[in-house]
C-alpha positions in Angstrom: 3.0 16.8 -14.8 5.6 15.7 -17.3 5.5 13.2 -20.3 7.1 10.6 -18.1 4.3 11.0 -15.4 1.1 9.1 -15.4 -1.8 9.6 -13.4 -5.2 7.5 -12.9 -6.7 5.6 -14.4 -3.5 4.4 -16.2 -1.2 4.7 -13.4 -3.6 3.0 -11.0 -3.9 0.0 -13.1 -0.9 -1.9 -11.9 -1.3 -1.0 -8.1 -5.1 -1.7 -8.1 -4.3 -5.3 -9.7 -1.4 -5.6 -7.1 -3.8 -5.1 -4.3 -6.8 -7.5 -5.8 -4.0 -10.3 -5.9 -3.1 -9.6 -2.6 -6.6 -9.8 -1.1 -7.2 -13.0 -3.2 -3.8 -14.5 -2.0 -4.5 -13.6 1.6 -8.3 -15.1 1.4 -7.0 -18.3 -0.3 -3.7 -18.8 1.3 -3.7 -17.3 5.0 -7.5 -17.3 5.5 -7.2 -13.4 5.9 -10.2 -11.2 5.0 -9.0 -8.0 3.2 -11.9 -5.8 2.8 -10.4 -2.4 1.9 -11.1 -1.0 5.5 -8.8 1.1 7.6 -9.5 -1.6 10.2 -8.2 -4.1 7.9 -4.7 -2.8 7.8 -4.3 -3.9 11.5 -4.3 -7.4 9.8 -1.5 -6.4 7.3 0.8 -5.0 9.7 0.4 -8.0 11.7 0.9 -10.1 8.9 4.1 -8.1 7.6 5.6 -8.2 11.2 4.8 -12.1 11.6 6.8 -12.6 7.8 9.9 -10.4 9.4 9.8 -12.5 12.6 10.2 -15.7 10.2 13.3 -13.7 8.8 13.2 -14.7 5.1 15.3 -12.9 2.5 13.9 -9.6 1.3 13.8 -11.1 -2.5 11.5 -14.0 -1.1 8.9 -11.4 0.0 9.3 -8.5 -2.3 6.4 -9.1 -4.4 4.2 -9.6 -1.3 5.1 -6.2 0.4 4.5 -4.4 -3.0 1.2 -6.1 -3.0 0.7 -5.1 1.0 1.6 -1.7 0.1 -0.6 -1.3 -3.0 -3.6 -2.8 -1.0 -2.9 0.2 1.8 -2.7 2.4 -1.2 -6.0 1.3 -2.4 -7.6 2.0 1.1 -6.4 5.4 1.2 -7.5 6.1 -2.6 -11.2 4.7 -1.6 -11.1 6.5 1.5 -10.1 10.1 0.5 -10.5 10.3 -3.5 -6.5 10.0 -3.9 -5.2 9.2 -7.2 -2.1 6.9 -8.1 0.7 8.3 -9.8 3.6 6.6 -11.5 7.0 7.8 -12.8 10.2 5.6 -13.6 8.4 2.7 -12.5 7.8 3.8 -9.1 3.9 4.4 -7.7 2.6 6.4 -5.2 -0.8 8.2 -4.3 -1.5 11.9 -4.3 -4.3 12.7 -1.7 -6.7 15.6 -2.7 -4.9 18.1 -0.5 -1.8 17.6 -2.6 0.2 15.6 0.0 2.3 12.4 -1.7 2.3 9.1 -0.1 4.5 5.9 -0.8 2.7 2.7 0.7 4.6 0.5 -1.2 7.8 1.9 0.4 6.0 2.0 3.7 5.5 -1.8 3.4 9.2 -2.3 2.7 10.1 -0.1 5.9 7.1 -2.0 7.7 9.1 -5.3 7.0 12.5 -3.9 8.2 10.6 -2.8 11.4 10.3 0.8 10.8 7.0 1.6 9.2 3.1 1.1 9.6 0.5 0.8 6.8 -2.1 1.6 9.2 -0.2 4.6 10.3 0.3 5.7 6.7 -3.4 5.3 6.2 -4.3 7.4 9.5 -2.1 10.2 8.4 -3.1 10.4 4.9 -6.7 10.4 5.7 -6.3 13.1 8.5 -5.9 16.7 7.1 -2.4 18.3 7.2 -0.7 19.1 10.2 -1.4 22.7 11.3 
């Protein structure tokens, strides 16, 4: 780990807050209950898909996507004991088997129609391919 890299708990502070803010915003604004379960990521993927179909510019949804990605990352962290890492303003998670995942970028990919937070979680919580 270099001096520029941070690991949990410091690196987790921002993504954990973004995730908690997203849970609160979805509960209040969209009446969507997010409980940090793997199953809840189906609802998040559907929410991102619905937003994408409405066609807002990326800048209008950038913070929401960051929150959805952080939420998915927290699901993986809580399920696997992964840790948040940060470097250069970017945040990603490292699962106990050493694999690195970027759930925030996966949320951006989902918005572009090429990603899925549910599938990222499935892959991150299963063992590495043989």
